[in-house]
C-alpha positions in Angstrom: -80.0 -46.4 -33.4 -78.3 -43.2 -32.0 -75.1 -43.7 -30.1 -76.1 -40.8 -27.8 -78.4 -40.9 -24.7 -81.1 -38.3 -24.1 -78.6 -35.9 -22.6 -76.7 -35.6 -25.8 -73.6 -37.4 -24.4 -71.9 -40.4 -26.0 -72.9 -43.8 -24.7 -69.3 -44.9 -24.4 -65.9 -43.2 -24.0 -65.1 -43.3 -27.7 -63.3 -40.1 -28.9 -62.0 -39.3 -25.4 -58.3 -39.6 -24.4 -57.2 -42.7 -22.6 -57.4 -42.7 -18.8 -54.1 -41.6 -17.3 -54.9 -42.8 -13.8 -56.7 -39.6 -12.8 -59.7 -40.0 -15.1 -58.5 -37.8 -18.0 -55.3 -37.0 -19.7 -53.6 -33.7 -18.5 -54.4 -31.9 -21.8 -58.1 -32.7 -21.5 -58.2 -31.6 -17.8 -56.5 -28.3 -18.7 -59.0 -27.8 -21.5 -62.0 -28.3 -19.2 -60.5 -26.2 -16.5 -60.0 -23.4 -19.0 -63.6 -23.7 -20.1 -64.8 -23.6 -16.5 -62.7 -20.5 -15.8 -64.1 -18.7 -18.9 -67.6 -19.6 -17.7 -67.1 -18.2 -14.2 -65.4 -15.0 -15.5 -68.3 -14.4 -17.9 -70.7 -14.8 -15.0 -69.0 -12.0 -12.9 -67.9 -9.7 -15.8 -69.0 -6.1 -15.3 -68.5 -4.9 -18.8 -67.1 -1.4 -19.1 -66.9 -1.1 -15.3 -64.5 -4.0 -15.0 -60.9 -3.2 -14.0 -58.8 -5.0 -16.6 -55.2 -6.1 -16.3 -52.5 -3.6 -17.4 -51.6 -5.7 -20.4 -55.0 -5.2 -22.0 -55.4 -1.5 -20.8 -54.1 1.4 -23.0 -51.8 4.0 -21.5 -54.5 6.6 -21.9 -57.0 4.5 -19.9 -54.4 3.9 -17.2 -53.8 7.6 -16.8 -57.5 8.2 -16.5 -58.0 5.4 -14.0 -55.3 6.6 -11.6 -56.4 10.3 -12.0 -53.4 11.6 -13.9 -55.6 13.4 -16.5 -58.4 15.5 -15.0 -60.1 18.1 -17.1 -60.1 21.4 -15.2 -62.7 24.1 -16.0 -59.9 26.2 -17.5 -58.7 23.4 -19.7 -55.5 22.6 -17.7 -54.4 19.3 -16.3 -53.5 17.9 -12.9 -50.7 15.3 -12.6 -50.7 14.1 -9.0 -48.0 11.4 -9.2 -46.0 9.0 -11.4 -48.1 6.5 -13.2 -45.9 3.4 -13.5 -47.4 2.5 -16.8 -44.5 0.1 -17.6 -45.3 -2.1 -14.6 -46.0 -5.8 -15.6 -49.2 -7.7 -14.8 -47.2 -10.4 -13.0 -46.0 -7.7 -10.5 -49.5 -6.7 -9.4 -52.7 -8.3 -8.3 -56.3 -7.3 -8.9 -58.8 -8.1 -6.0 -62.4 -7.3 -5.2 -63.4 -5.4 -2.1 -67.2 -5.6 -1.7 -70.0 -5.5 -2.5 -70.7 -7.6 0.6 -67.8 -6.0 2.6 -69.2 -4.4 5.8 -67.0 -1.3 5.4 -68.0 -0.3 1.9 -71.1 1.5 3.4 -73.7 -0.3 1.5 -73.2 -2.4 -1.6 -70.2 -0.7 -3.2 -67.7 -2.9 -5.0 -64.2 -1.8 -5.5 -61.7 -3.5 -7.8 -58.2 -2.7 -6.6 -54.9 -3.3 -8.3 -52.3 -3.9 -5.6 -48.5 -3.9 -5.6 -47.9 -5.8 -2.4 -50.1 -3.8 0.0 -49.9 -0.5 -2.0 -53.0 0.5 -4.0 -52.1 1.4 -7.6 -55.5 1.6 -9.3 -59.1 1.6 -8.1 -62.4 1.2 -10.0 -65.7 1.7 -8.1 -68.4 -0.6 -9.5 -71.9 0.4 -8.7 -75.4 -0.8 -9.5 -76.0 -3.4 -6.8 -78.8 -1.4 -5.2 -80.4 0.0 -8.4 -84.0 1.0 -7.7 -84.9 3.1 -10.7 -86.2 5.9 -8.6 -86.0 8.6 -11.4 -88.1 6.5 -13.8 -90.5 5.6 -10.9 -90.9 9.3 -10.2 -92.2 9.8 -13.8 -95.0 7.3 -13.0 -96.0 8.9 -9.7 -98.0 12.1 -9.3 -96.3 15.1 -7.7 -98.3 14.4 -4.6 -96.8 10.9 -4.4 -93.3 12.0 -5.4 -92.0 12.6 -1.9 -92.7 9.0 -0.9 -90.3 7.9 -3.7 -87.3 10.3 -3.3 -87.3 10.1 0.5 -85.9 6.5 0.2 -83.0 7.6 -1.9 -80.4 8.9 0.6 -81.8 7.0 3.5 -79.6 8.9 6.0 -81.0 12.3 5.0 -84.6 11.6 3.7 -85.9 15.0 4.6 -83.3 16.7 2.3 -84.5 14.5 -0.5 -88.1 15.5 0.1 -87.0 19.1 0.3 -85.2 19.3 -3.1 -88.1 17.5 -4.9 -90.7 19.9 -3.3 -88.7 23.0 -4.1 -88.4 21.9 -7.8 -92.1 21.2 -8.0 -92.9 24.5 -6.3 -90.7 26.3 -8.8 -92.9 25.0 -11.6 -96.1 25.7 -9.7 -95.0 29.3 -8.9 -96.5 29.1 -5.4 -95.2 31.1 -2.4 -94.9 29.2 0.9 -96.0 30.6 4.2 -93.0 31.7 6.3 -93.7 29.0 9.0 -93.5 26.2 6.4 -90.1 27.5 5.2 -88.7 27.7 8.7 -90.1 24.3 9.7 -88.3 22.9 6.6 -85.0 24.5 7.7 -85.4 23.1 11.2 -86.0 19.6 10.0 -83.2 19.8 7.4 -80.6 20.9 9.9 -81.7 18.2 12.4 -81.3 15.7 9.5 -77.8 17.0 8.9 -76.9 16.5 12.5 -78.3 12.9 12.5 -76.5 12.1 9.2 -73.2 13.4 10.5 -73.7 11.5 13.8 -74.2 8.4 11.8 -71.0 9.1 9.9 -69.1 9.7 13.2 -70.3 6.3 14.4 -69.5 4.3 11.3 -66.2 6.1 10.7 -65.2 5.4 14.3 -66.0 1.7 13.8 -64.1 1.6 10.5 -61.0 3.0 12.3 -61.5 0.6 15.3 -63.3 2.8 17.8 -66.3 0.8 19.0 -67.0 3.5 21.6 -67.6 6.1 18.9 -70.0 3.7 17.2 -72.1 3.4 20.4 -72.0 7.1 21.2 -72.9 8.2 17.6 -75.9 5.9 17.5 -76.9 7.1 21.0 -77.1 10.8 20.1 -78.6 10.1 16.7 -81.4 8.3 18.5 -82.4 11.6 20.1 -82.9 13.2 16.7 -84.8 10.2 15.4 -87.1 10.3 18.4 -88.0 13.9 17.6 -88.6 13.0 14.0 -90.9 10.2 15.1 -92.8 12.6 17.3 -93.1 15.2 14.5 -93.7 13.1 11.4 -94.8 9.7 12.8 -91.7 7.9 11.4 -88.0 7.6 12.1 -87.1 7.7 8.4 -88.8 7.8 5.0 -91.1 10.5 6.4 -93.0 12.0 3.5 -93.2 15.1 5.7 -91.9 17.8 3.4 -94.3 17.9 0.5 -95.0 20.3 -2.4 -96.9 23.2 -0.8 -95.4 23.0 2.7 -95.2 20.2 5.3 -97.6 17.5 6.3 -98.2 18.7 9.8 -97.3 21.5 12.3 -94.7 21.0 14.9 -95.9 19.0 18.0 -96.7 20.6 21.4 -93.6 21.1 23.5 -91.2 21.1 20.5 -89.2 24.0 21.8 -88.3 22.1 25.0 -87.4 19.0 22.9 -85.1 21.1 20.6 -83.4 22.8 23.6 -82.6 19.4 25.3 -81.5 17.9 22.0 -79.1 20.9 21.2 -77.6 21.0 24.7 -77.0 17.3 24.9 -75.5 16.8 21.4 -73.3 20.0 21.6 -71.8 18.9 25.0 -71.2 15.4 23.7 -69.5 16.7 20.5 -66.7 17.9 22.8 -66.5 14.4 24.3 -66.0 13.1 20.7 -63.2 15.6 20.4 -61.5 14.3 23.5 -62.1 10.7 22.4 -60.8 10.9 18.9 -59.1 14.2 17.9 -56.0 13.8 20.0 -55.9 10.0 20.0 -52.5 9.0 18.5 -53.8 6.0 16.5 -56.7 8.0 15.1 -54.3 10.8 14.0 -52.0 8.3 12.3 -54.9 6.7 10.5 -56.3 10.0 9.2 -53.5 12.7 8.9 -52.0 12.7 5.5 -54.1 9.8 4.3 -56.4 10.3 1.3 -55.1 13.7 0.3 -57.0 15.7 -2.3 -56.2 19.2 -3.6 -58.7 21.9 -4.3 -58.0 21.7 -8.0 -58.6 18.0 -8.1 -61.8 18.2 -6.1 -63.1 20.9 -8.4 -62.1 19.0 -11.5 -64.0 16.0 -10.2 -67.1 18.1 -9.3 -66.9 17.0 -5.7 -69.1 18.9 -3.2 -69.9 19.0 0.4 -67.4 18.2 3.2 -65.0 16.6 0.6 -64.7 19.9 -1.3 -64.7 22.1 1.8 -61.9 19.9 3.4 -59.6 21.2 0.6 -60.2 24.8 1.6 -62.9 25.8 -0.9 -65.7 27.5 1.1 -68.5 26.3 -1.2 -71.8 25.8 0.7 -75.1 26.3 -1.1 -76.7 27.6 2.1 -74.3 30.5 1.9 -73.2 30.9 -1.7 -76.7 30.3 -3.3 -79.1 30.7 -0.3 -82.5 29.0 -0.4 -85.4 28.8 2.1 -84.4 31.5 4.7 -80.7 30.6 5.2 -79.7 34.1 4.4 -81.3 35.2 7.7 -79.2 32.9 9.8 -75.7 33.5 11.3 -73.4 30.6 10.7 -69.9 29.8 9.5 -68.8 27.6 6.5 -66.4 25.1 7.9 -63.3 24.5 5.7 -60.1 22.4 6.0 -56.6 22.8 4.6 -55.1 19.6 3.4 -58.1 17.6 2.1 -57.1 14.5 4.0 -59.2 12.1 6.1 -58.6 14.2 9.2 -59.8 17.4 7.6 -63.0 15.6 6.4 -63.5 14.4 10.0 -63.0 17.9 11.4 -65.3 19.5 8.9 -68.2 17.1 9.8 -67.6 17.4 13.5 -67.7 21.2 13.4 -70.7 21.2 11.0 -72.7 19.4 13.7 -71.9 22.3 16.0 -72.8 24.9 13.4 -76.1 23.1 12.6 -77.0 23.2 16.3 -76.3 26.9 16.3 -78.6 27.3 13.4 -81.3 25.1 15.0 -81.3 27.3 18.0 -81.7 30.4 15.8 -84.5 28.8 13.9 -86.3 27.9 17.1 -86.1 31.5 18.3 -87.2 33.0 15.0 -89.9 30.5 14.1 -92.9 32.5 12.8 -96.6 31.7 13.5 -99.1 30.9 10.8 -99.9 28.2 8.3 -97.6 25.3 7.7 -98.7 24.8 4.1 -100.2 27.0 1.3 -103.9 27.5 1.3 -104.4 26.8 -2.3 -107.2 24.3 -2.9 -105.5 23.1 -6.1 -102.4 22.0 -4.2 -103.4 21.4 -0.6 -105.9 18.9 0.6 -108.6 20.0 3.1 -108.0 19.6 6.9 -108.7 16.0 8.1 -111.6 17.1 10.3 -113.4 18.7 7.4 -113.6 15.4 5.5 -116.2 14.1 8.1 -118.3 17.2 7.8 -118.3 18.2 4.1 -119.0 16.2 1.0 -117.1 18.8 -1.0 -114.1 18.4 1.2 -114.3 14.6 0.8 -114.4 14.9 -3.0 -111.5 17.5 -2.9 -109.4 15.1 -0.8 -110.2 12.2 -3.0 -109.2 14.0 -6.2 -106.0 15.4 -4.8 -104.7 11.9 -3.7 -106.0 10.0 -6.7 -105.5 12.3 -9.7 -103.0 14.8 -8.1 -102.7 18.4 -9.2 -101.6 19.6 -12.7 -98.3 21.5 -13.0 -97.7 24.0 -15.7 -95.4 23.1 -18.6 -91.8 23.9 -18.1 -88.5 22.7 -16.5 -86.8 23.6 -13.3 -83.5 22.7 -11.5 -83.1 23.3 -7.8 -80.1 22.4 -5.7 -79.7 22.3 -1.9 -76.8 21.5 0.4 -77.4 17.9 1.7 -75.0 16.4 4.3 -73.0 14.9 1.4 -72.9 17.9 -0.9 -75.0 19.4 -3.7 -78.2 17.5 -4.1 -80.1 18.7 -7.2 -83.5 17.8 -8.7 -84.3 18.5 -12.4 -87.9 18.2 -13.4 -89.6 18.6 -16.8 -93.4 19.1 -16.7 -95.7 18.5 -19.7 -98.7 20.0 -18.0 -100.0 16.8 -16.5 -100.1 15.6 -12.8 -96.9 13.5 -13.3 -93.3 14.7 -14.2 -92.4 14.1 -17.8 -88.8 13.7 -16.8 -87.0 13.7 -13.5 -83.3 13.5 -12.7 -81.5 13.7 -9.4 -77.9 15.0 -9.1 -76.8 12.8 -6.2 -73.7 14.0 -4.4 -72.7 10.5 -3.3 -72.6 9.4 -7.0 -70.4 12.3 -8.0 -68.1 12.1 -4.9 -67.3 8.5 -5.6 -65.2 9.7 -8.6 -62.6 10.9 -6.0 -61.9 7.4 -4.7 -59.3 6.4 -7.3 -57.4 9.5 -6.6 -57.7 9.3 -2.8 -56.6 5.6 -2.7 -53.8 6.0 -5.2 -50.4 5.2 -3.6 -51.9 4.4 -0.2 -51.9 1.2 1.7 -54.6 -1.4 1.5 -55.1 -1.0 5.3 -56.1 2.7 4.6 -58.7 1.9 2.0 -61.5 1.4 4.6 -60.6 4.7 6.3 -60.7 6.5 2.9 -64.0 5.0 1.8 -65.5 6.0 5.1 -64.3 9.6 4.8 -66.2 10.0 1.5 -69.4 9.0 3.3 -71.2 7.5 0.3 -74.8 6.3 0.5 -75.4 3.7 -2.1 -79.2 4.2 -2.2 -78.4 7.7 -3.7 -75.7 6.4 -6.0 -77.8 3.6 -7.5 -81.1 5.5 -7.4 
């Protein structure tokens, strides 16, 4: 008869050390505690993403992690600070910040190595919001594609729809009616305003200004109300589609736009009064999270992060798309590349976008809001009740989609967070063969180790907020 029960454990205590008054001898307890620790470490181990102790990290890896070695386009190097490679593990501490932390703007996890309250190394760990949108896009028709990408950067869904539609139209070779182009510009700039207002709100909260949180959401609500009136939804609109937009602007839209512009512009100066000269706000932002232009370019940062360093790179001006070359606007740049410059750039971009929105409203041309190509555009809704041919046409467009000629295209636009690119490969069918999104939030996260290096733990939240990452776009 076996001396083990059905769980595989011995029937008696034979083979175990004698009881020492606590149930087990010290050596056995230590052994089991070590086994348990190995088990829990294995459960949370992130593989190559994990920030390892200095004792098991090579000098080269340490230099890369703290940003000492950055490849510049010219082949040079940037050495921002001393590396302290000889520091011992027992002098530092590795902690997790996130992914549940309310100030990591989604589900971002940061592993921080601290010396007291000073941040020595940072490793962003991503993947907690992975949705596989690029692979999903290869299983959806081009007609359905906007419903997928609009959920990516959920704070600027219309920009996501725009870049996908522009890439599809580049393969189709269609020319949009002028009104469709200008409606797209209007909605994109309104989306930039709403995204920056959301950032003003959350950045204010991260720095302790609950008033800014309330005001930012209040003004953003005005933009979302206009979106709902125009598209039927507050977010995830599926409004900008290949071939144009889903519907024309609603009646009375000019009055809505004027009220919206007047109100938000006036209140942007109230934000200035509330924050810009506030001593605590200045101390939390000035000289915190500095980034030079060379470092930003080496890390491929774009958007307000790059412009805050003094580089006037804005795709609306440097590589114009839609009809941005017909608008009068300034590219807002900073000087020092710190938290305060990134705040100033976004605040002033709200004002520039309002200036552009007013120009677009004045110059809005009449005409069709989508191409009149039967292969791309479904028939008007009213025709479906009157014509069998229109019903069949509508059915085939939304079930089979339209075929796109073979080829590949890359289109980039200036989203609120930087260069948002869409690369599509077509094999001649109604679905993309390959689709890849160049998400600015994903690329901009590379700057965090450099921005946090040498700063205080208390400033980490302020720096993360200044990057303005949207994890839906990072983990797409």
